[in-house]
C-alpha positions in Angstrom: -15.4 -4.7 40.0 -12.4 -2.4 39.8 -10.0 -5.6 38.7 -12.7 -5.5 35.9 -12.2 -2.4 35.2 -8.6 -2.7 35.3 -8.6 -5.9 33.0 -10.5 -4.3 30.5 -8.6 -1.0 30.7 -5.5 -3.5 30.0 -7.2 -5.2 27.1 -8.1 -1.7 25.1 -4.2 -0.9 25.8 -3.0 -3.9 24.2 -5.7 -3.6 21.2 -4.4 -0.1 20.4 -0.7 -1.2 20.6 -1.7 -3.8 18.3 -3.3 -1.5 16.2 -0.6 1.1 16.3 1.6 -1.9 15.3 -0.1 -2.8 12.2 -1.8 0.4 10.4 0.6 2.7 8.9 0.2 6.2 7.8 -1.2 6.4 4.3 2.1 8.3 2.8 4.1 5.4 3.8 2.4 3.7 0.4 4.3 6.4 -1.5 7.8 6.7 -0.1 9.2 6.1 -3.6 8.2 9.5 -4.6 9.9 12.4 -3.3 8.6 14.6 -0.5 8.1 18.3 -1.3 7.0 20.5 1.3 4.6 23.6 0.1 5.0 27.0 1.8 2.6 28.0 4.3 1.7 30.8 1.8 0.1 28.1 -0.3 -2.2 26.8 2.6 -5.4 27.9 1.0 -4.7 26.7 -2.8 -3.8 23.2 -1.0 -6.5 22.8 1.0 -8.7 23.6 -2.0 -7.3 21.2 -4.1 -5.8 23.8 -6.2 -2.6 23.4 -8.5 0.7 25.0 -6.6 3.1 27.0 -8.3 6.8 25.7 -8.0 7.4 29.3 -6.6 5.2 28.6 -3.3 6.9 25.2 -2.6 10.3 25.0 0.1 12.5 23.5 -2.4 12.6 22.7 -6.3 14.7 20.1 -8.3 14.6 19.5 -11.9 14.6 15.5 -11.5 11.4 15.9 -9.6 9.6 17.2 -13.1 9.4 13.7 -14.5 7.5 12.0 -11.8 5.0 11.9 -9.2 5.7 13.8 -6.1 4.3 13.7 -2.3 3.3 17.0 -1.2 3.3 17.9 2.7 1.8 21.6 3.9 4.1 23.7 5.8 2.9 21.6 9.3 4.5 18.6 7.6 0.8 16.7 7.0 0.5 14.5 4.1 -2.0 16.2 1.3 -1.4 14.1 -1.6 0.3 13.0 -4.7 1.0 15.7 -7.2 2.8 15.8 -10.7 4.6 18.3 -12.2 3.1 20.4 -15.4 6.1 22.4 -17.4 3.8 24.5 -19.5 2.6 26.1 -16.1 5.5 25.7 -13.9 3.3 24.4 -10.9 2.2 20.8 -9.8 -1.4 19.4 -10.0 -3.0 17.1 -7.9 -3.6 13.8 -8.6 -4.8 12.2 -5.5 -5.8 14.6 -2.4 -5.4 13.1 1.2 -5.5 16.3 3.2 -8.3 16.6 6.3 -9.2 19.9 6.9 -9.1 20.4 11.0 
């Protein structure tokens, strides 16, 4: 019985390792977009899927204004794809991936 349990545990560990080698984080699909991090003060806006003012981002580069962005929260969790809105000086969500705790 102990041997059978040991073999089953080894099979499970191998299966989990194989899955980790195959599965990739969602944000890997969007590496072509710049990474932008929201400040902690923007967390509620981010969680509710609201626009985020540029002033609530850790950094801002003018070249980001014409492309999609990967937005992360202050804990470096991928939140989603956002796009700059020039008239509002904020970014709006295109697709949100953030999971609530």
